[in-house]
KEDO-345948 format. One record per residue: residue number from 1; residue in three letters; z negated, y negated, x negated of N, C-alpha, C, O in turn. Coordinates in steps of 0.2 Angstrom, whole numbers, plus 5000, padded with zeros to 4 digits. Layout:
<nodes>
NODE mimar miba n.up n.north n.east ca.up ca.north ca.east c.up c.north c.east o.up o.north o.east
NODE   NUM  ala    Z       Y      X     Z        Y       X    Z       Y      X    Z       Y      X
...
</nodes>
This chain:
<nodes>
NODE mimar miba n.up n.north n.east ca.up ca.north ca.east c.up c.north c.east o.up o.north o.east
NODE     1  unk 5140    5033   5018  5135     5037    5018 5137    5044   5017 5141    5047   5021
NODE     2  unk 5135    5048   5011  5138     5054    5010 5134    5060   5014 5129    5059   5017
NODE     3  unk 5138    5065   5015  5135     5071    5019 5129    5074   5015 5129    5075   5009
NODE     4  unk 5124    5075   5019  5118     5078    5016 5115    5084   5019 5116    5085   5025
NODE     5  unk 5113    5089   5015  5110     5095    5017 5104    5094   5021 5099    5090   5018
NODE     6  unk 5103    5096   5026  5097     5095    5030 5091    5101   5029 5093    5107   5029
NODE     7  unk 5085    5099   5027  5080     5104    5025 5077    5105   5032 5074    5100   5035
NODE     8  unk 5077    5111   5034  5074     5112    5041 5067    5116   5041 5064    5115   5046
NODE     9  unk 5065    5119   5036  5059     5123    5036 5053    5119   5034 5053    5115   5028
NODE    10  unk 5048    5119   5037  5041     5115    5035 5038    5119   5029 5034    5116   5026
NODE    11  unk 5041    5125   5028  5038     5128    5022 5042    5128   5016 5040    5130   5010
NODE    12  unk 5047    5124   5016  5051     5122    5010 5047    5119   5005 5042    5115   5006
NODE    13  unk 5047    5121   4998  5043     5119    4993 5043    5112   4992 5037    5109   4991
NODE    14  unk 5048    5108   4993  5048     5101    4992 5044    5098   4998 5041    5093   4997
NODE    15  unk 5045    5100   5004  5042     5098    5010 5034    5099   5009 5030    5094   5010
NODE    16  unk 5032    5105   5006  5025     5106    5005 5022    5101   5000 5017    5099   5000
NODE    17  unk 5026    5100   4995  5024     5095    4989 5023    5088   4992 5018    5085   4990
NODE    18  unk 5028    5086   4996  5027     5079    4999 5021    5079   5004 5017    5074   5004
NODE    19  unk 5020    5085   5008  5014     5085    5012 5007    5084   5008 5003    5081   5010
NODE    20  unk 5007    5088   5002  5001     5088    4998 5000    5080   4996 4994    5078   4995
NODE    21  unk 5005    5077   4994  5005     5070    4992 5001    5066   4997 4997    5061   4996
NODE    22  unk 5003    5067   5003  5001     5063    5009 4994    5064   5010 4990    5060   5013
NODE    23  unk 4991    5070   5009  4985     5072    5011 4979    5073   5005 4973    5074   5007
NODE    24  unk 4981    5072   4999  4977     5074    4994 4977    5068   4988 4982    5067   4985
NODE    25  unk 4971    5065   4988  4970     5060    4982 4971    5063   4975 4974    5060   4971
NODE    26  unk 4968    5069   4974  4969     5072    4968 4976    5073   4966 4979    5072   4961
NODE    27  unk 4980    5076   4971  4987     5077    4970 4991    5071   4969 4995    5071   4964
NODE    28  unk 4990    5065   4972  4993     5059    4970 4991    5057   4963 4996    5054   4960
NODE    29  unk 4985    5057   4961  4983     5055    4955 4987    5060   4949 4989    5057   4944
NODE    30  unk 4987    5066   4951  4990     5071    4946 4998    5069   4945 5001    5069   4940
NODE    31  unk 5001    5068   4951  5008     5067    4951 5010    5059   4950 5016    5058   4948
NODE    32  unk 5005    5055   4950  5006     5048    4949 5011    5046   4954 5016    5042   4952
NODE    33  unk 5011    5048   4960  5016     5047    4966 5012    5047   4972 5007    5049   4973
NODE    34  unk 5015    5043   4977  5013     5043    4984 5018    5042   4989 5024    5041   4987
NODE    35  unk 5017    5043   4995  5022     5042    5000 5021    5035   5004 5015    5034   5006
NODE    36  unk 5026    5031   5005  5026     5025    5009 5030    5027   5015 5036    5027   5015
NODE    37  unk 5026    5027   5021  5029     5029    5027 5031    5023   5032 5027    5018   5032
NODE    38  unk 5037    5024   5035  5039     5019    5040 5044    5014   5037 5045    5014   5031
NODE    39  unk 5048    5011   5042  5054     5007    5040 5052    5001   5035 5055    5000   5030
NODE    40  unk 5047    4998   5037  5045     4992    5033 5043    4994   5026 5045    4991   5021
NODE    41  unk 5039    4999   5025  5036     5001    5019 5042    5004   5015 5042    5003   5009
NODE    42  unk 5046    5008   5018  5052     5011    5014 5056    5005   5011 5059    5006   5006
NODE    43  unk 5057    5000   5015  5062     4995    5013 5058    4991   5007 5062    4989   5003
NODE    44  unk 5052    4990   5008  5048     4987    5002 5049    4991   4996 5050    4988   4990
NODE    45  unk 5048    4997   4997  5048     5002    4991 5055    5002   4987 5055    5002   4981
NODE    46  unk 5060    5002   4991  5067     5001    4988 5068    4995   4985 5071    4994   4980
NODE    47  unk 5066    4989   4988  5067     4982    4986 5063    4981   4979 5066    4978   4975
NODE    48  unk 5057    4984   4979  5053     4983    4973 5055    4988   4967 5052    4987   4961
NODE    49  unk 5059    4993   4968  5060     4998    4963 5055    5003   4962 5056    5007   4957
NODE    50  unk 5050    5004   4967  5045     5009    4966 5048    5015   4969 5045    5021   4967
NODE    51  unk 5053    5016   4973  5055     5022    4976 5058    5026   4971 5062    5024   4967
NODE    52  unk 5056    5033   4972  5060     5038    4968 5064    5043   4972 5068    5047   4969
NODE    53  unk 5063    5042   4979  5066     5046    4983 5066    5044   4990 5060    5041   4992
NODE    54  unk 5071    5044   4994  5070     5042    5001 5071    5049   5006 5075    5053   5005
NODE    55  unk 5066    5049   5011  5066     5055    5015 5067    5052   5022 5064    5047   5024
NODE    56  unk 5072    5055   5026  5074     5053    5032 5075    5059   5037 5077    5064   5035
NODE    57  unk 5072    5058   5043  5073     5063    5049 5081    5063   5051 5084    5058   5051
NODE    58  unk 5083    5069   5052  5090     5070    5053 5092    5066   5059 5098    5063   5060
NODE    59  unk 5088    5065   5064  5090     5062    5071 5089    5054   5070 5090    5051   5075
NODE    60  unk 5087    5052   5064  5086     5045    5063 5091    5042   5058 5090    5036   5056
NODE    61  unk 5095    5046   5056  5100     5044    5050 5104    5038   5052 5105    5034   5048
NODE    62  unk 5106    5038   5058  5110     5032    5061 5106    5026   5060 5108    5020   5058
NODE    63  unk 5100    5026   5063  5095     5020    5063 5094    5017   5056 5093    5011   5055
NODE    64  unk 5093    5022   5051  5092     5020    5044 5098    5020   5040 5097    5021   5034
NODE    65  unk 5104    5020   5042  5110     5020    5038 5110    5015   5032 5112    5017   5027
NODE    66  unk 5107    5009   5034  5107     5004    5028 5102    5006   5023 5104    5005   5017
NODE    67  unk 5096    5008   5025  5091     5011    5019 5094    5016   5015 5094    5017   5009
NODE    68  unk 5098    5021   5019  5101     5027    5015 5106    5024   5010 5107    5026   5005
NODE    69  unk 5110    5019   5013  5116     5017    5008 5112    5013   5002 5115    5014   4996
NODE    70  unk 5107    5009   5003  5104     5006    4998 5101    5011   4993 5101    5009   4987
NODE    71  unk 5098    5016   4995  5095     5021    4991 5101    5024   4987 5100    5025   4981
NODE    72  unk 5106    5026   4990  5112     5030    4986 5115    5025   4981 5117    5027   4976
NODE    73  unk 5116    5018   4983  5118     5014    4978 5114    5013   4972 5116    5012   4967
NODE    74  unk 5107    5013   4973  5103     5013    4968 5102    5019   4964 5098    5020   4959
NODE    75  unk 5105    5025   4966  5105     5031    4963 5098    5035   4964 5096    5039   4960
NODE    76  unk 5095    5033   4970  5089     5036    4972 5091    5042   4977 5095    5041   4981
NODE    77  unk 5088    5048   4975  5090     5054    4979 5088    5053   4987 5082    5050   4988
NODE    78  unk 5092    5055   4991  5090     5055    4998 5090    5062   5001 5094    5066   5000
NODE    79  unk 5084    5063   5005  5083     5070    5007 5083    5069   5015 5079    5066   5018
NODE    80  unk 5087    5073   5018  5087     5073    5026 5083    5079   5028 5084    5085   5026
NODE    81  unk 5078    5078   5033  5074     5083    5036 5075    5084   5043 5076    5079   5047
NODE    82  unk 5074    5090   5046  5074     5091    5053 5067    5087   5055 5063    5086   5051
NODE    83  unk 5067    5086   5062  5061     5083    5065 5055    5087   5063 5049    5085   5061
NODE    84  unk 5055    5094   5064  5050     5098    5063 5047    5098   5055 5041    5098   5054
NODE    85  unk 5052    5098   5051  5050     5098    5044 5047    5091   5042 5042    5091   5038
NODE    86  unk 5050    5085   5045  5047     5079    5044 5040    5078   5046 5035    5075   5043
NODE    87  unk 5038    5081   5052  5032     5081    5055 5027    5085   5051 5021    5083   5051
NODE    88  unk 5029    5089   5047  5024     5093    5042 5022    5088   5036 5017    5090   5033
NODE    89  unk 5026    5083   5035  5025     5079    5029 5021    5073   5031 5016    5071   5028
NODE    90  unk 5022    5070   5037  5020     5063    5038 5012    5064   5041 5010    5069   5043
NODE    91  unk 5009    5058   5041  5002     5057    5043 5001    5055   5050 4996    5055   5053
NODE    92  unk 5007    5052   5052  5006     5048    5059 5008    5053   5065 5012    5058   5064
NODE    93  unk 5005    5052   5071  5007     5056    5076 5014    5055   5079 5017    5060   5081
NODE    94  unk 5016    5049   5078  5023     5047    5080 5027    5044   5075 5028    5038   5074
NODE    95  unk 5029    5048   5070  5032     5046    5064 5039    5042   5065 5042    5043   5070
NODE    96  unk 5040    5037   5061  5046     5032    5062 5052    5036   5060 5058    5034   5062
NODE    97  unk 5051    5041   5056  5057     5045    5054 5060    5043   5047 5065    5046   5045
NODE    98  unk 5056    5039   5043  5059     5037    5036 5053    5036   5032 5048    5033   5034
NODE    99  unk 5053    5038   5026  5048     5037    5021 5051    5037   5014 5056    5040   5013
NODE   100  unk 5047    5034   5009  5049     5035    5002 5044    5038   4998 5038    5037   4999
NODE   101  unk 5046    5042   4993  5042     5044    4988 5042    5039   4983 5047    5036   4981
NODE   102  unk 5036    5037   4981  5035     5031    4976 5031    5033   4970 5027    5037   4970
NODE   103  unk 5033    5030   4964  5029     5030    4958 5023    5026   4959 5024    5020   4961
NODE   104  unk 5018    5028   4956  5012     5023    4956 5013    5018   4950 5016    5020   4945
NODE   105  unk 5011    5012   4951  5012     5007    4946 5007    5009   4940 5001    5011   4941
NODE   106  unk 5009    5007   4934  5004     5007    4929 4999    5001   4929 5001    4996   4931
NODE   107  unk 4993    5003   4928  4988     4997    4928 4984    4997   4922 4978    4998   4922
NODE   108  unk 4987    4995   4916  4984     4995    4910 4980    4988   4910 4982    4983   4913
NODE   109  unk 4975    4988   4906  4971     4982    4905 4967    4980   4911 4965    4984   4915
NODE   110  unk 4965    4974   4911  4962     4971    4917 4965    4965   4919 4970    4962   4916
NODE   111  unk 4964    4962   4925  4967     4956    4928 4967    4950   4924 4962    4949   4920
NODE   112  unk 4972    4946   4924  4973     4940    4921 4976    4935   4926 4981    4932   4924
NODE   113  unk 4972    4934   4931  4975     4930    4937 4969    4925   4939 4963    4926   4938
NODE   114  unk 4971    4920   4942  4966     4915    4944 4961    4918   4949 4955    4915   4949
NODE   115  unk 4963    4922   4953  4958     4925    4958 4959    4932   4958 4964    4935   4959
NODE   116  unk 4953    4936   4958  4952     4943    4959 4947    4945   4964 4941    4942   4964
NODE   117  unk 4948    4949   4968  4944     4952    4973 4941    4959   4970 4945    4963   4969
NODE   118  unk 4935    4959   4969  4932     4965    4965 4928    4969   4971 4923    4967   4973
NODE   119  unk 4930    4975   4973  4927     4979    4978 4923    4985   4975 4926    4989   4971
NODE   120  unk 4917    4985   4977  4912     4990    4975 4911    4995   4981 4908    4993   4986
NODE   121  unk 4913    5001   4980  4912     5007    4985 4914    5005   4992 4910    5007   4997
NODE   122  unk 4919    5001   4993  4921     4999    5000 4925    5005   5003 4930    5007   5000
NODE   123  unk 4922    5008   5008  4924     5015    5010 4930    5015   5015 4934    5019   5016
NODE   124  unk 4930    5010   5019  4935     5010    5025 4942    5008   5022 4943    5003   5019
NODE   125  unk 4947    5012   5023  4954     5011    5021 4957    5005   5024 4960    5001   5021
NODE   126  unk 4955    5003   5030  4957     4997    5033 4955    4991   5030 4958    4986   5029
NODE   127  unk 4948    4991   5027  4946     4985    5024 4949    4984   5017 4951    4979   5015
NODE   128  unk 4950    4990   5013  4953     4989    5007 4961    4987   5008 4963    4982   5004
NODE   129  unk 4964    4990   5013  4971     4987    5014 4971    4980   5016 4976    4976   5014
NODE   130  unk 4967    4978   5020  4966     4971    5022 4965    4966   5017 4968    4961   5016
NODE   131  unk 4961    4968   5012  4959     4964    5006 4966    4963   5002 4967    4958   5000
NODE   132  unk 4970    4968   5001  4976     4968    4997 4981    4963   5001 4984    4959   4998
NODE   133  unk 4981    4964   5008  4985     4960    5012 4983    4952   5011 4988    4948   5011
NODE   134  unk 4977    4951   5011  4974     4944    5010 4976    4941   5003 4978    4936   5003
NODE   135  unk 4975    4945   4998  4977     4943    4991 4984    4942   4991 4986    4937   4987
NODE   136  unk 4988    4945   4994  4995     4944    4994 4997    4938   4997 5001    4934   4995
NODE   137  unk 4994    4936   5003  4995     4930    5006 4992    4924   5002 4996    4919   5002
NODE   138  unk 4987    4925   4999  4984     4919    4995 4988    4918   4989 4990    4912   4987
NODE   139  unk 4991    4923   4986  4996     4923    4980 4992    4922   4973 4987    4920   4973
NODE   140  unk 4996    4925   4968  4993     4924    4962 4986    4927   4961 4982    4924   4958
NODE   141  unk 4985    4933   4964  4978     4936    4965 4979    4944   4964 4984    4946   4965
NODE   142  unk 4974    4947   4962  4974     4954    4961 4967    4957   4964 4963    4953   4966
NODE   143  unk 4967    4964   4964  4961     4967    4966 4959    4972   4961 4963    4976   4959
NODE   144  unk 4952    4972   4960  4949     4977    4956 4944    4982   4960 4941    4979   4964
NODE   145  unk 4945    4988   4960  4942     4993    4964 4937    4998   4960 4939    5000   4954
NODE   146  unk 4931    4999   4962  4927     5004    4959 4931    5011   4962 4934    5011   4967
NODE   147  unk 4930    5016   4958  4933     5022    4959 4930    5026   4966 4933    5030   4968
NODE   148  unk 4925    5023   4968  4922     5026    4975 4925    5022   4981 4923    5024   4986
NODE   149  unk 4929    5017   4980  4933     5014    4985 4938    5019   4989 4940    5024   4986
NODE   150  unk 4940    5017   4995  4945     5021    4998 4951    5020   4994 4953    5015   4991
NODE   151  unk 4955    5026   4994  4961     5026    4989 4966    5021   4992 4968    5022   4998
NODE   152  unk 4969    5017   4988  4974     5012    4989 4980    5016   4992 4984    5013   4996
NODE   153  unk 4982    5021   4989  4988     5025    4990 4988    5030   4996 4992    5034   4997
NODE   154  unk 4982    5030   4999  4981     5035    5005 4985    5032   5011 4986    5026   5011
NODE   155  unk 4988    5036   5015  4992     5033    5021 4988    5028   5025 4992    5023   5026
NODE   156  unk 4982    5028   5027  4979     5023    5031 4978    5017   5027 4979    5011   5030
NODE   157  unk 4976    5017   5021  4976     5011    5017 4983    5008   5016 4983    5001   5017
NODE   158  unk 4988    5011   5015  4994     5009    5014 4997    5005   5020 5000    5000   5020
NODE   159  unk 4995    5008   5026  4997     5005    5032 4994    4998   5033 4997    4993   5035
NODE   160  unk 4988    4998   5031  4984     4992    5032 4986    4986   5027 4985    4980   5028
NODE   161  unk 4989    4988   5022  4992     4983    5017 4998    4979   5019 5000    4974   5017
NODE   162  unk 5002    4983   5024  5008     4980    5027 5013    4978   5021 5016    4973   5022
NODE   163  unk 5013    4982   5016  5018     4981    5011 5015    4977   5005 5018    4977   5000
NODE   164  unk 5009    4974   5006  5006     4970    5000 5005    4975   4994 5004    4972   4988
NODE   165  unk 5004    4981   4995  5003     4986    4989 5008    4985   4984 5007    4987   4978
NODE   166  unk 5014    4983   4986  5020     4983    4982 5020    4976   4978 5024    4975   4973
NODE   167  unk 5016    4971   4980  5016     4965    4977 5009    4963   4973 5009    4958   4969
NODE   168  unk 5004    4966   4975  4997     4964    4972 4995    4969   4967 4994    4975   4968
NODE   169  unk 4994    4966   4961  4991     4970    4956 4984    4973   4958 4980    4970   4960
NODE   170  unk 4984    4980   4956  4977     4983    4958 4975    4987   4952 4979    4991   4949
NODE   171  unk 4969    4987   4951  4965     4991    4945 4960    4995   4948 4956    4992   4952
NODE   172  unk 4960    5001   4946  4954     5005    4948 4950    5007   4942 4953    5010   4937
NODE   173  unk 4944    5006   4942  4940     5008    4936 4934    5013   4938 4931    5012   4943
NODE   174  unk 4932    5017   4933  4927     5022    4934 4920    5018   4932 4915    5021   4933
NODE   175  unk 4921    5013   4928  4915     5009    4926 4915    5002   4928 4917    4997   4925
NODE   176  unk 4914    5001   4935  4915     4995    4938 4911    4989   4935 4914    4984   4933
NODE   177  unk 4904    4990   4933  4900     4985    4930 4903    4983   4923 4903    4977   4921
NODE   178  unk 4905    4988   4919  4908     4986    4913 4914    4982   4913 4915    4977   4909
NODE   179  unk 4918    4983   4918  4924     4979    4920 4922    4972   4922 4926    4968   4919
NODE   180  unk 4917    4971   4926  4915     4965    4927 4912    4961   4921 4914    4955   4921
NODE   181  unk 4909    4964   4917  4906     4961    4911 4912    4959   4907 4912    4953   4904
NODE   182  unk 4918    4963   4907  4924     4961    4903 4927    4954   4906 4929    4950   4902
NODE   183  unk 4927    4954   4913  4930     4948    4916 4926    4942   4914 4928    4937   4913
NODE   184  unk 4919    4943   4914  4915     4937    4913 4916    4935   4906 4916    4929   4904
NODE   185  unk 4917    4939   4901  4919     4938    4894 4925    4934   4894 4927    4930   4889
NODE   186  unk 4930    4935   4899  4936     4931    4899 4936    4925   4903 4941    4923   4906
NODE   187  unk 4930    4922   4904  4929     4916    4908 4930    4917   4916 4931    4911   4919
NODE   188  unk 4929    4922   4918  4929     4923    4926 4922    4921   4928 4917    4924   4925
NODE   189  unk 4922    4917   4933  4915     4916    4937 4915    4921   4942 4919    4921   4947
NODE   190  unk 4909    4926   4942  4908     4931    4947 4904    4927   4953 4899    4925   4952
NODE   191  unk 4907    4928   4959  4904     4925    4965 4902    4930   4970 4907    4934   4972
NODE   192  unk 4896    4931   4972  4894     4936    4976 4890    4933   4982 4887    4928   4982
NODE   193  unk 4891    4936   4988  4887     4934    4994 4880    4936   4993 4878    4942   4991
NODE   194  unk 4875    4932   4995  4868     4933    4995 4864    4929   5000 4866    4923   5001
NODE   195  unk 4859    4932   5004  4856     4928    5009 4852    4922   5006 4851    4917   5009
NODE   196  unk 4850    4923   4999  4847     4917    4996 4851    4913   4992 4849    4909   4988
NODE   197  unk 4858    4914   4993  4863     4910    4989 4864    4903   4991 4861    4901   4997
NODE   198  unk 4868    4899   4988  4870     4892    4989 4874    4892   4996 4878    4897   4996
NODE   199  unk 4873    4888   5000  4878     4887    5006 4885    4887   5003 4887    4883   4999
NODE   200  unk 4889    4892   5006  4896     4893    5003 4900    4886   5002 4903    4885   4997
NODE   201  unk 4900    4882   5008  4904     4876    5008 4901    4870   5004 4904    4865   5004
NODE   202  unk 4895    4872   5001  4892     4866    4997 4892    4868   4990 4888    4865   4986
NODE   203  unk 4895    4874   4988  4895     4876    4981 4898    4871   4977 4902    4867   4979
NODE   204  unk 4896    4871   4970  4900     4866    4966 4907    4868   4965 4910    4873   4967
NODE   205  unk 4910    4864   4961  4917     4865    4959 4919    4872   4957 4915    4875   4953
NODE   206  unk 4924    4875   4959  4926     4882    4957 4928    4882   4950 4931    4878   4948
NODE   207  unk 4927    4888   4947  4930     4889    4940 4937    4890   4940 4940    4891   4945
NODE   208  unk 4940    4890   4934  4948     4891    4934 4949    4898   4936 4955    4899   4939
NODE   209  unk 4945    4903   4934  4946     4910    4936 4940    4912   4940 4934    4911   4938
NODE   210  unk 4941    4915   4946  4936     4917    4951 4936    4924   4952 4942    4926   4954
NODE   211  unk 4931    4927   4952  4931     4935    4954 4926    4935   4960 4920    4934   4960
NODE   212  unk 4928    4937   4966  4924     4938    4972 4922    4945   4972 4926    4950   4972
NODE   213  unk 4915    4946   4972  4912     4952    4973 4911    4954   4980 4907    4951   4984
NODE   214  unk 4914    4960   4982  4913     4963    4989 4910    4970   4989 4913    4974   4985
NODE   215  unk 4905    4970   4992  4901     4977    4992 4903    4981   4998 4906    4980   5002
NODE   216  unk 4899    4987   4998  4900     4992    5003 4898    4990   5010 4894    4985   5010
NODE   217  unk 4902    4992   5015  4901     4990    5022 4894    4990   5024 4891    4986   5028
NODE   218  unk 4890    4995   5022  4883     4996    5025 4878    4994   5020 4873    4990   5022
NODE   219  unk 4879    4995   5013  4874     4993    5008 4875    4987   5005 4871    4985   5001
NODE   220  unk 4881    4984   5005  4883     4979    5001 4883    4980   4994 4885    4986   4992
NODE   221  unk 4883    4976   4989  4883     4977    4982 4877    4980   4979 4871    4979   4982
NODE   222  unk 4878    4985   4975  4872     4988    4971 4869    4982   4967 4872    4978   4965
NODE   223  unk 4862    4983   4967  4858     4977    4964 4860    4976   4957 4860    4970   4956
NODE   224  unk 4861    4981   4953  4863     4979    4946 4870    4975   4946 4871    4971   4941
NODE   225  unk 4874    4977   4951  4881     4973    4951 4880    4966   4953 4882    4961   4950
NODE   226  unk 4876    4965   4959  4875     4958    4961 4871    4954   4956 4872    4948   4955
NODE   227  unk 4867    4957   4951  4864     4953    4946 4869    4950   4941 4867    4946   4937
NODE   228  unk 4875    4953   4941  4880     4951    4936 4883    4944   4938 4886    4940   4934
NODE   229  unk 4882    4942   4945  4886     4936    4947 4882    4930   4944 4876    4929   4944
NODE   230  unk 4887    4925   4942  4884     4919    4940 4883    4914   4946 4879    4909   4945
NODE   231  unk 4886    4916   4951  4886     4911    4957 4884    4916   4964 4888    4920   4965
NODE   232  unk 4879    4914   4967  4878     4918    4973 4878    4913   4979 4876    4907   4979
NODE   233  unk 4882    4915   4984  4883     4910    4990 4882    4913   4997 4881    4920   4997
NODE   234  unk 4880    4909   5001  4879     4912    5008 4884    4909   5013 4884    4903   5014
NODE   235  unk 4887    4913   5016  4892     4911    5022 4888    4909   5028 4883    4912   5030
NODE   236  unk 4889    4903   5031  4886     4901    5037 4887    4906   5043 4893    4907   5044
NODE   237  unk 4882    4908   5046  4883     4912    5052 4878    4910   5058 4873    4913   5059
NODE   238  unk 4879    4904   5061  4875     4901    5066 4875    4905   5072 4870    4904   5076
NODE   239  unk 4879    4910   5073  4879     4914    5079 4874    4920   5078 4869    4920   5074
NODE   240  unk 4875    4925   5082  4870     4931    5082 4871    4936   5077 4867    4940   5076
NODE   241  unk 4877    4936   5074  4879     4942    5069 4875    4941   5063 4873    4935   5060
NODE   242  unk 4873    4947   5060  4869     4946    5053 4873    4947   5047 4871    4945   5042
NODE   243  unk 4879    4949   5048  4884     4950    5043 4891    4950   5045 4892    4950   5051
NODE   244  unk 4896    4949   5040  4903     4949    5042 4906    4956   5039 4903    4959   5034
NODE   245  unk 4911    4958   5042  4915     4963    5039 4917    4962   5032 4919    4956   5031
NODE   246  unk 4917    4967   5028  4919     4965    5021 4925    4962   5020 4926    4957   5016
NODE   247  unk 4931    4964   5023  4937     4961    5022 4937    4954   5025 4941    4950   5022
NODE   248  unk 4934    4953   5030  4934     4946    5033 4930    4941   5029 4932    4936   5027
NODE   249  unk 4924    4943   5026  4921     4939    5021 4925    4938   5015 4925    4932   5013
NODE   250  unk 4929    4943   5013  4933     4941    5007 4938    4936   5009 4940    4932   5005
NODE   251  unk 4941    4937   5015  4947     4932    5017 4944    4925   5017 4947    4920   5015
NODE   252  unk 4938    4924   5020  4935     4918    5021 4934    4914   5014 4936    4909   5013
NODE   253  unk 4931    4918   5010  4930     4915    5003 4936    4914   4999 4937    4909   4996
NODE   254  unk 4941    4919   4999  4947     4918    4996 4951    4912   4998 4954    4908   4994
NODE   255  unk 4951    4911   5005  4955     4905    5007 4952    4898   5006 4955    4893   5005
NODE   256  unk 4945    4898   5005  4942     4892    5003 4943    4890   4996 4944    4885   4994
NODE   257  unk 4943    4896   4992  4945     4895    4985 4952    4892   4984 4954    4887   4981
NODE   258  unk 4957    4895   4988  4964     4892    4989 4964    4885   4991 4968    4881   4988
NODE   259  unk 4960    4884   4996  4960     4877    4999 4959    4872   4994 4962    4867   4993
NODE   260  unk 4953    4873   4990  4951     4868    4985 4957    4868   4979 4958    4862   4977
NODE   261  unk 4960    4873   4978  4966     4873    4973 4971    4869   4975 4974    4865   4972
NODE   262  unk 4973    4870   4982  4979     4866    4985 4977    4858   4985 4982    4854   4984
NODE   263  unk 4971    4857   4986  4969     4850    4986 4969    4846   4980 4970    4840   4979
NODE   264  unk 4969    4850   4974  4970     4847    4968 4977    4845   4966 4979    4843   4961
</nodes>
């Protein structure tokens, strides 16, 4: 590990730039970059080739010596910060002392995968991140987001993905319904939850390509969006709850689609 100059000032221009990336969706979009914080996220960023720089706290250099060596071997710049400077950058109250600056992936076109979760105006970062994590577990799946959803590359969402953001293709669209129409034209069957829908576990055979429509936590899907679904289903809830959390509903449906495919 080579000797590195330590940045000590929270007002250093690079530190301020990284801080802005961590706190501003607009800044991330303009720079096409984001910060992946913590040992696991930094490790994934380096492994997948998304990292463009590694940032490490001066007092954590020994703990993360292997990450630093891996970055240097890959020709990725390593920046050492004082604890005070690092605290100005990070989003967490007790930072782990390491993070990566990452390039945003390009998301041209639309999904071409057997399973897609399409989220409309899902506001909670934890829900968006959990959906990505679920799609990662299911495998061979992607996520389509309306532009009003929580930002995938915001710190809270990234933490909820547990690294899935580096493996699950994500598309963000400003015209959600047009994107869904395009998926229908490519033989995706759009499946939406509805109180008057077919009992979920009694639904007919799934299509080769399935798109699960997931709506806002409070209002659900917009009526015009729900109307696009070729299949409406109702999850059984014999208990007292009137609805399921958006990410939980997505997981239940995604795993039953997977179960049917595995049985084939």
